[in-house]
C-alpha positions as CSV (number, residue, x, y, z in Angstrom):
1,M,-4.5,29.6,9.5
2,D,-3.2,32.7,11.3
3,S,-0.3,32.4,13.7
4,L,-2.3,32.9,16.9
5,L,-4.8,30.2,15.9
6,L,-2.0,27.9,14.9
7,Q,-0.4,28.4,18.2
8,W,-3.6,27.6,20.0
9,V,-4.2,24.4,18.0
10,R,-0.6,23.3,18.8
11,F,-1.2,24.0,22.5
12,V,-4.4,21.9,22.6
13,F,-2.7,19.2,20.6
14,I,0.3,19.0,23.0
15,V,-2.0,18.9,26.1
16,T,-4.2,16.3,24.6
17,S,-1.2,14.1,23.7
18,A,0.1,14.5,27.3
19,L,-3.3,13.4,28.7
20,C,-3.3,10.4,26.4
21,G,-0.1,9.4,28.1
22,V,-1.7,9.8,31.6
23,F,-4.9,7.9,30.8
24,A,-3.5,4.7,29.4
25,W,-5.3,2.7,26.9
26,P,-6.6,-0.7,28.0
27,N,-4.2,-3.6,27.5
28,D,-6.7,-5.9,26.0
29,L,-7.2,-4.1,22.7
30,P,-7.7,-6.4,19.7
31,G,-4.7,-7.6,17.6
32,S,-1.2,-8.9,18.3
33,W,2.4,-8.2,17.2
34,E,5.4,-10.4,16.5
35,L,9.0,-9.7,15.4
36,L,9.8,-11.6,12.3
37,V,13.3,-10.3,11.5
38,A,15.6,-8.4,13.9
39,D,17.8,-7.0,11.1
40,A,16.7,-7.2,7.5
41,G,19.9,-5.4,6.4
42,I,18.0,-2.6,4.8
43,A,15.2,-0.1,5.8
44,S,12.5,-0.9,3.3
45,M,11.1,2.1,1.5
46,H,9.1,0.0,-1.0
47,T,7.6,-3.5,-0.3
48,A,5.7,-6.1,-2.4
49,V,4.6,-9.7,-1.8
50,T,5.2,-12.2,-4.6
51,H,3.1,-15.2,-5.6
52,H,5.9,-17.5,-4.4
53,N,5.3,-16.3,-0.8
54,T,8.3,-14.2,-0.7
55,V,8.6,-10.4,-0.1
56,V,10.7,-8.0,-2.1
57,L,12.0,-5.1,-0.1
58,I,13.7,-2.1,-1.7
59,D,15.5,0.9,-0.2
60,R,17.2,3.8,-2.0
61,A,20.7,3.1,-3.3
62,N,22.8,6.2,-3.1
63,I,23.5,6.8,0.6
64,G,26.3,4.4,1.4
65,P,26.4,1.0,3.1
66,S,23.5,-0.9,4.3
67,H,23.8,-3.7,6.9
68,L,24.0,-6.5,4.4
69,L,26.8,-7.2,1.9
70,L,26.1,-8.5,-1.6
71,P,27.6,-11.9,-2.5
72,R,31.3,-11.8,-3.0
73,G,32.4,-10.2,-6.2
74,H,29.1,-8.3,-6.7
75,C,29.6,-4.6,-6.5
76,R,28.5,-1.5,-8.4
77,F,30.1,1.8,-9.2
78,D,27.9,4.8,-8.6
79,R,29.4,8.2,-9.1
80,H,26.2,9.7,-7.7
81,D,26.4,8.0,-4.3
82,A,26.8,10.5,-1.6
83,V,29.1,8.2,0.5
84,L,30.2,5.1,-1.3
85,K,31.1,5.2,-5.0
86,H,32.2,1.6,-5.1
87,D,29.3,-0.1,-3.4
88,C,29.3,-3.8,-2.4
89,Y,26.2,-3.6,-0.2
90,A,22.6,-4.7,-0.8
91,H,19.9,-2.1,-1.2
92,S,17.2,-4.7,-2.0
93,V,16.4,-8.0,-0.3
94,V,13.9,-10.8,-0.6
95,L,12.3,-12.3,2.5
96,D,11.2,-16.0,2.7
97,L,7.9,-16.0,4.6
98,Q,8.3,-19.6,5.6
99,T,11.7,-19.3,7.3
100,N,12.0,-15.5,7.7
101,R,15.4,-15.7,6.0
102,I,16.8,-12.7,4.0
103,R,18.6,-13.0,0.7
104,P,20.4,-9.9,-0.8
105,L,19.4,-8.6,-4.2
106,M,21.4,-6.3,-6.5
107,I,20.0,-3.0,-7.6
108,L,22.1,-1.2,-10.1
109,T,20.5,2.3,-10.2
110,D,18.9,4.4,-7.5
111,T,15.3,3.5,-6.5
112,W,14.7,6.4,-4.1
113,C,11.0,7.2,-4.2
114,S,10.3,5.0,-7.2
115,S,7.1,3.4,-8.2
116,G,6.0,-0.2,-9.1
117,Q,3.4,-2.8,-10.0
118,F,3.1,-6.5,-10.7
119,L,2.6,-7.5,-14.3
120,P,0.2,-10.2,-15.3
121,D,2.9,-12.9,-15.3
122,G,3.9,-12.0,-11.7
123,T,7.0,-10.0,-12.7
124,L,7.5,-7.0,-10.4
125,L,8.0,-3.8,-12.5
126,S,10.0,-1.0,-10.8
127,T,10.1,2.5,-12.5
128,G,12.0,5.7,-11.9
129,G,13.8,6.9,-8.8
130,D,16.5,9.5,-8.4
131,M,19.9,10.3,-10.0
132,D,20.9,7.5,-12.3
133,G,17.5,5.8,-11.7
134,F,15.4,8.7,-12.8
135,K,14.3,7.1,-16.1
136,K,15.1,3.5,-15.4
137,I,12.9,0.5,-15.8
138,R,13.7,-2.6,-13.7
139,M,12.2,-6.1,-13.6
140,F,12.2,-8.7,-10.9
141,K,10.8,-12.1,-12.0
142,P,10.0,-13.9,-8.7
143,C,11.2,-17.5,-8.1
144,K,10.8,-19.9,-5.2
145,A,12.4,-19.0,-1.9
146,D,15.4,-21.3,-2.6
147,G,16.0,-19.8,-6.0
148,F,18.5,-17.1,-7.1
149,C,16.3,-14.6,-9.1
150,D,17.5,-11.0,-9.1
151,W,16.8,-7.6,-10.5
152,D,17.2,-7.1,-14.3
153,E,17.6,-3.4,-15.3
154,L,16.4,-2.9,-18.9
155,K,19.0,-1.5,-21.2
156,D,17.0,-1.1,-24.5
157,V,14.1,1.0,-23.1
158,E,13.7,3.8,-20.6
159,L,10.8,6.0,-19.4
160,A,9.8,8.8,-21.6
161,E,10.3,11.2,-18.7
162,G,12.1,10.9,-15.4
163,R,9.8,9.7,-12.6
164,W,10.4,10.5,-9.0
165,Y,7.4,10.2,-6.6
166,A,5.1,8.7,-9.3
167,T,2.3,6.1,-9.0
168,N,1.7,3.0,-11.1
169,Q,-1.6,1.2,-11.8
170,I,-2.1,-2.0,-13.8
171,L,-4.8,-1.6,-16.5
172,P,-7.4,-4.0,-17.8
173,D,-5.2,-5.2,-20.7
174,G,-2.2,-5.8,-18.4
175,S,-0.3,-2.7,-19.3
176,V,0.6,-0.1,-16.7
177,I,-0.2,3.6,-16.4
178,I,2.5,5.6,-14.7
179,V,1.1,8.9,-13.2
180,G,3.0,12.0,-12.2
181,G,6.2,12.6,-10.4
182,R,8.2,15.6,-9.1
183,A,8.0,18.3,-11.8
184,T,6.6,15.7,-14.2
185,N,2.9,16.5,-14.7
186,T,2.4,13.8,-17.3
187,I,1.4,10.2,-17.6
188,E,2.9,7.4,-19.7
189,Y,2.5,3.7,-20.1
190,F,4.5,0.5,-19.9
191,P,5.1,-1.1,-22.4
192,P,5.7,2.3,-24.0
193,R,3.1,3.3,-26.5
194,K,2.5,7.1,-26.6
195,G,5.4,8.8,-24.9
196,A,4.6,11.2,-22.2
197,V,1.1,12.8,-22.2
198,F,0.5,16.1,-20.4
199,L,-2.1,15.9,-17.6
200,P,-3.2,19.5,-16.8
201,F,-4.9,18.4,-13.6
202,L,-1.5,17.6,-12.0
203,A,-0.2,21.0,-12.9
204,D,-3.4,22.7,-11.6
205,V,-3.1,21.0,-8.1
206,E,0.7,21.6,-7.8
207,D,1.2,24.1,-4.9
208,K,4.3,25.6,-3.2
209,Q,4.7,22.3,-1.3
210,M,4.2,20.2,-4.4
211,D,1.3,18.4,-2.8
212,N,0.6,16.5,-6.0
213,L,3.3,13.8,-5.6
214,Y,2.5,10.1,-5.3
215,P,-1.1,10.7,-6.5
216,Y,-3.7,8.2,-5.4
217,V,-4.6,6.2,-8.5
218,H,-7.5,3.7,-8.5
219,L,-8.8,1.7,-11.5
220,L,-12.6,1.8,-11.3
221,P,-14.8,-1.1,-12.6
222,S,-15.9,1.2,-15.5
223,G,-12.3,1.1,-16.8
224,H,-11.7,4.7,-16.0
225,I,-9.0,5.9,-13.6
226,F,-9.7,7.8,-10.5
227,I,-6.8,10.2,-9.8
228,F,-6.5,12.1,-6.5
229,A,-3.9,14.7,-5.8
230,N,-3.6,17.4,-3.2
231,D,-7.3,17.8,-2.3
232,R,-9.0,17.2,-5.7
233,A,-9.8,14.3,-8.0
234,V,-10.6,13.6,-11.6
235,L,-11.8,10.7,-13.6
236,Y,-9.4,9.9,-16.5
237,D,-10.2,7.9,-19.6
238,H,-6.9,6.3,-20.5
239,D,-8.1,5.0,-23.8
240,V,-8.3,8.6,-25.2
241,D,-6.1,10.3,-22.6
242,K,-8.9,12.7,-21.5
243,I,-10.4,13.9,-18.2
244,V,-14.1,13.0,-18.3
245,R,-15.1,14.2,-14.9
246,D,-14.0,16.5,-12.1
247,F,-14.9,15.6,-8.5
248,P,-15.6,18.1,-5.7
249,P,-12.7,19.1,-3.6
250,L,-12.1,17.1,-0.4
251,P,-12.3,19.4,2.7
252,G,-9.5,19.5,5.2
253,G,-6.3,20.4,3.3
254,P,-3.8,18.5,1.2
255,R,-3.7,14.7,1.4
256,N,-0.7,13.7,-0.8
257,Y,3.0,13.8,-0.4
258,P,4.5,15.7,1.4
259,S,1.2,16.0,3.3
260,A,0.1,12.5,2.8
261,G,-2.6,10.5,4.5
262,S,-3.6,7.4,2.5
263,S,-6.3,6.0,0.3
264,V,-8.1,2.8,-0.7
265,M,-10.8,1.7,-3.0
266,L,-13.2,-0.4,-0.9
267,A,-14.0,-4.0,-1.9
268,L,-15.7,-4.4,-5.2
269,Q,-18.8,-6.7,-4.9
270,G,-22.3,-7.5,-6.1
271,D,-22.6,-6.5,-9.8
272,Y,-19.3,-4.5,-9.5
273,S,-20.9,-1.3,-10.7
274,M,-20.2,0.7,-7.6
275,A,-16.7,2.0,-6.5
276,V,-16.2,3.7,-3.2
277,I,-12.9,5.7,-2.5
278,V,-11.7,6.5,1.0
279,V,-9.0,9.1,1.8
280,C,-7.8,9.4,5.4
281,G,-5.4,11.7,7.2
282,G,-2.8,14.2,6.1
283,A,-0.7,17.2,7.2
284,Q,-1.7,20.8,7.6
285,F,-0.9,22.9,4.7
286,G,2.4,24.7,5.4
287,A,3.7,22.1,7.9
288,F,6.2,20.9,5.3
289,L,7.4,24.3,4.1
290,Q,7.7,25.6,7.7
291,K,9.3,22.4,8.9
292,S,6.7,22.4,11.6
293,T,7.2,19.0,13.4
294,D,4.5,19.7,16.0
295,A,1.6,20.8,13.6
296,P,-1.2,18.3,14.4
297,A,-2.2,16.0,11.6
298,H,-5.6,15.7,10.1
299,G,-8.0,13.2,11.7
300,S,-10.6,13.3,9.0
301,C,-11.5,10.9,6.3
302,G,-13.4,11.5,3.1
303,R,-15.5,8.8,1.5
304,I,-17.0,9.2,-2.0
305,V,-19.0,6.9,-4.3
306,A,-17.0,7.7,-7.4
307,T,-19.5,5.9,-9.7
308,E,-22.5,8.0,-8.7
309,P,-23.8,10.7,-11.2
310,H,-23.4,13.5,-8.6
311,P,-20.9,12.2,-6.0
312,V,-20.1,14.1,-2.7
313,W,-17.6,13.5,0.0
314,Q,-19.0,12.0,3.2
315,M,-16.7,13.1,6.1
316,E,-15.9,11.2,9.3
317,D,-13.1,11.3,11.9
318,M,-10.5,8.8,12.9
319,P,-9.7,8.3,16.6
320,F,-6.3,9.9,15.9
321,G,-4.9,12.5,13.5
322,R,-2.4,10.7,11.3
323,I,0.1,11.3,8.6
324,M,2.0,8.6,6.7
325,G,-0.5,6.0,7.7
326,D,-0.8,2.9,5.5
327,M,-4.3,1.7,4.6
328,V,-4.3,-2.0,4.0
329,M,-7.3,-3.9,2.5
330,L,-7.9,-7.0,4.7
331,P,-9.5,-10.2,3.2
332,T,-12.7,-9.4,5.0
333,G,-13.2,-6.0,3.2
334,E,-12.2,-4.1,6.3
335,V,-9.3,-1.6,6.2
336,L,-6.4,-1.6,8.6
337,I,-4.9,1.9,9.1
338,I,-1.4,1.5,10.6
339,N,2.0,3.3,10.8
340,G,2.6,7.0,10.7
341,A,2.7,10.0,13.0
342,Q,0.3,12.5,14.6
343,A,2.2,15.7,13.9
344,G,4.4,17.2,11.2
345,S,4.7,16.2,7.6
346,Q,6.5,13.7,5.4
347,G,10.1,14.3,4.7
348,F,13.4,13.9,6.5
349,E,13.0,14.6,10.3
350,R,9.7,16.5,9.8
351,A,7.3,14.5,12.0
352,T,6.9,13.7,15.7
353,N,4.6,11.8,18.0
354,P,4.4,8.4,16.3
355,C,0.9,6.9,15.9
356,L,1.5,3.4,17.5
357,H,-2.2,2.4,17.6
358,P,-3.5,0.7,14.4
359,V,-7.1,1.5,13.6
360,L,-9.7,-0.8,12.0
361,Y,-12.1,0.9,9.5
362,R,-15.3,-1.1,9.2
363,P,-17.0,0.3,6.0
364,D,-20.3,-1.5,6.5
365,Q,-20.9,0.1,10.0
366,P,-22.9,3.3,10.4
367,V,-21.0,6.6,10.4
368,G,-19.7,7.1,13.9
369,L,-19.1,3.4,14.5
370,R,-16.7,2.6,11.7
371,F,-13.4,3.0,13.6
372,M,-12.0,0.6,16.2
373,T,-8.7,1.3,18.0
374,L,-6.4,-1.7,18.1
375,N,-3.5,-3.0,20.2
376,P,-0.5,-0.6,19.8
377,G,3.0,-1.6,18.6
378,I,6.2,-0.5,20.2
379,V,8.2,0.3,17.0
380,P,7.6,3.8,15.5
381,R,7.0,3.5,11.8
382,M,7.6,7.0,10.5
383,Y,8.7,8.3,7.1
384,H,9.6,5.6,4.6
385,S,7.8,2.7,6.2
386,T,5.5,0.2,4.6
387,A,2.6,-2.2,5.3
388,N,1.5,-5.2,3.2
389,L,-1.1,-7.9,3.6
390,L,0.3,-11.4,3.7
391,P,-1.3,-14.6,2.4
392,D,-2.0,-15.9,6.0
393,G,-3.9,-12.7,6.8
394,R,-1.3,-11.0,8.9
395,V,0.1,-7.6,7.9
396,L,3.8,-7.1,7.4
397,L,5.4,-3.9,8.7
398,A,8.8,-2.8,7.4
399,G,11.0,0.2,7.1
400,S,11.1,3.7,8.7
401,N,14.0,5.9,8.0
402,P,13.2,9.6,8.5
403,H,16.9,10.5,8.0
404,Y,18.9,11.2,4.8
405,F,21.4,8.5,5.9
406,Y,21.1,5.5,8.1
407,R,21.1,6.8,11.7
408,F,20.6,4.3,14.6
409,K,21.0,6.7,17.6
410,A,18.5,9.3,16.6
411,K,15.2,10.0,18.3
412,F,13.4,7.9,15.6
413,P,16.2,5.7,14.4
414,T,16.6,4.0,11.0
415,E,14.5,0.8,11.4
416,L,15.7,-2.6,10.1
417,R,13.3,-4.8,12.0
418,I,10.4,-6.5,10.2
419,E,7.2,-7.2,12.2
420,A,3.8,-8.7,11.6
421,F,0.5,-7.5,13.0
422,S,-2.3,-10.1,13.4
423,P,-5.8,-8.6,13.3
424,E,-8.4,-9.9,15.7
425,Y,-9.7,-12.5,13.2
426,L,-6.5,-14.5,13.8
427,S,-7.0,-14.7,17.6
428,A,-7.2,-18.1,19.3
429,D,-10.8,-17.8,20.1
430,R,-11.7,-17.6,16.5
431,A,-9.6,-20.6,15.3
432,N,-12.7,-22.9,15.1
433,L,-14.1,-20.6,12.5
434,R,-11.0,-20.4,10.3
435,P,-11.5,-22.2,7.0
436,E,-8.8,-24.0,5.1
437,I,-8.8,-24.2,1.3
438,H,-8.4,-27.7,0.0
439,G,-9.1,-27.2,-3.7
440,I,-9.1,-24.2,-6.0
441,P,-7.9,-23.9,-9.7
442,E,-4.5,-22.4,-10.1
443,T,-5.6,-20.5,-13.3
444,I,-9.0,-18.9,-13.6
445,R,-10.5,-17.1,-16.6
446,Y,-12.8,-14.1,-16.6
447,G,-16.4,-15.1,-16.0
448,E,-15.5,-18.7,-15.3
449,I,-17.7,-20.7,-12.9
450,F,-15.5,-22.8,-10.7
451,E,-15.6,-24.7,-7.4
452,V,-13.6,-24.1,-4.1
453,S,-13.5,-26.8,-1.4
454,V,-12.9,-25.9,2.2
455,S,-12.9,-27.4,5.6
456,V,-14.0,-25.6,8.8
457,P,-13.6,-26.9,12.4
458,L,-17.2,-25.9,13.3
459,P,-20.3,-26.3,11.1
460,V,-20.7,-23.5,8.5
461,V,-23.4,-21.0,9.3
462,G,-24.3,-18.6,6.5
463,I,-22.2,-17.8,3.4
464,V,-18.5,-18.5,3.1
465,E,-17.0,-15.7,1.0
466,V,-14.3,-16.2,-1.6
467,N,-12.4,-13.0,-2.1
468,F,-9.5,-12.1,-4.4
469,G,-6.8,-9.7,-3.0
470,S,-4.1,-8.2,-5.2
471,A,-0.5,-7.8,-4.2
472,P,0.2,-4.1,-4.3
473,F,3.5,-2.1,-4.4
474,A,3.5,-0.3,-1.0
475,T,5.5,2.9,-0.6
476,H,5.0,6.4,0.9
477,S,1.7,5.5,2.6
478,F,0.0,4.3,-0.5
479,S,-0.4,0.8,-1.9
480,Q,-0.2,1.1,-5.7
481,G,-2.5,-1.4,-7.4
482,Q,-4.3,-2.5,-4.2
483,R,-7.6,-4.2,-4.8
484,L,-10.1,-6.6,-3.1
485,V,-12.8,-8.3,-5.2
486,K,-15.6,-10.3,-3.5
487,L,-16.8,-13.1,-5.8
488,A,-20.4,-14.1,-6.4
489,V,-20.7,-17.4,-4.5
490,T,-23.3,-20.1,-3.8
491,S,-24.0,-21.5,-0.3
492,A,-21.4,-23.9,1.0
493,V,-22.6,-27.5,0.4
494,P,-21.4,-30.3,2.7
495,N,-19.4,-33.0,0.9
496,G,-17.9,-35.5,3.3
497,N,-15.5,-33.6,5.5
498,L,-15.4,-30.6,3.1
499,Y,-17.7,-27.9,1.9
500,K,-18.1,-27.1,-1.8
501,I,-18.6,-23.4,-2.8
502,G,-19.6,-22.4,-6.3
503,C,-17.8,-19.3,-7.5
504,T,-18.0,-16.9,-10.5
505,A,-14.8,-15.2,-11.5
506,P,-14.7,-11.5,-12.1
507,P,-16.2,-10.7,-15.5
508,N,-13.3,-8.7,-17.0
509,G,-10.0,-6.8,-16.4
510,M,-11.8,-3.6,-15.4
511,V,-13.0,-5.3,-12.3
512,A,-9.8,-7.3,-11.7
513,P,-6.8,-6.7,-14.0
514,P,-5.0,-9.9,-15.1
515,G,-2.4,-11.2,-12.7
516,Y,-1.9,-13.1,-9.5
517,Y,-4.3,-12.8,-6.6
518,M,-4.5,-14.1,-3.1
519,A,-7.7,-16.1,-2.9
520,F,-9.2,-16.2,0.6
521,A,-12.1,-18.1,1.9
522,V,-13.8,-16.0,4.6
523,N,-16.1,-17.6,7.2
524,Q,-18.0,-15.3,9.6
525,G,-15.2,-12.7,9.2
526,V,-12.3,-15.1,9.6
527,P,-10.1,-15.6,6.5
528,S,-8.3,-18.8,5.5
529,V,-4.6,-18.8,4.4
530,A,-4.8,-17.7,0.8
531,C,-4.0,-19.7,-2.2
532,W,-2.4,-17.9,-5.1
533,V,-4.5,-17.9,-8.3
534,Q,-3.7,-16.4,-11.7
535,L,-6.5,-14.5,-13.3
536,V,-6.3,-14.6,-17.1
537,D,-8.2,-13.5,-20.2
């Protein structure tokens, strides 16, 4: 874009933003907000929900004190710390969702811009980071909220290559593929099995801004891996470490860090043969290099059926341009787009104009009717913020620190508050539709036929869905390992005060990798509180 055109675009953007302030949005938009924790002690850069109904929050660990001390006698010495070599402060915490209490955890090496994934037994795997954490592998085995579980840093095994800004995805056999990183155009696996394998695609899409970081990685029901970086995507066969398909470029410029929008794979359903990928938002190319905080963000989304023989991107526009937005798969199959900014790029102090309005993406609606603007929040969630689905159907919002250090008096201060957003399906006028699960197996095998019992205040009309939602690792506007699988179900049959629903489990690990899932019953678009189930082979 030439300089005159760029100036004109910026002028129109500024005027439009001003007009948006004059013509206020209605105050009855769907959704509601609540403050859960006023001071979590850390600004969460990485967030994950465990099957014990706790939430693990992780910041970076090399920038001095947080707001929370470790238990007495627990300190670490870090010669790489820019401020505090002898560090007795927590840089990871665990949140009890029942009481909203915070407990400090001890991270020994730097987790700045690391990656992660839950393993089949529910253990949280954390890989890479910066400085002394570059090649480290960490494990957090969750416990009940009143327990004392903590991080374990592996001493006998490291990553084959340092990983900073990489992406993890659990595979059908329960192992994890780790993709990319800054100046690391390779993949590797955990547990280690091949060392690092060069992936030419990542090198091909690496531009001057390095717009190939934190690639969007989705496991398709075919077992192949969809990898998106910059503005292009490939299909990767991890069994033979080979690219088997190139997808057409996505119009509109770069979409990954430092120009990131976000991405989801829509709910898998029916015979599970179709996988639809959506990529939304992003920064203009050059905004990062030029430190242009007022360059308008993309408002476009691309949607592609990745399993078609000749797929093409279908384009549509969000109500707002947005960078650093998080796309959260809701239990209904709709997508919540939340957090982020309307101008600039990712990086320290490189974005302005926070995007306070969440947007609901309704994939089953016609083009032009898929987006719904929701009730705005009041807390800017800029760079280094996260969003995660909770078992009760709310979405947890944490983090935002667009500064190298903690700064509480800046224009967009370091954010220690934790909030929850309740989509419209949790509104009081829908309470009579909300199901409650009374019975479901704790462990379910692939292909198993099982029964779920639910109660609903009003008589059931139509099908009650049973949907499995994964617990992803959310960081940098992408939820690694996010997945929603809609099960094949029978009609709900009355049985006393309950309804019985026959369900068929996912057929294999390609559709749903082994591990813990939130099992939701969904009645007329209203989800129950989830029960955790473990899907096993």
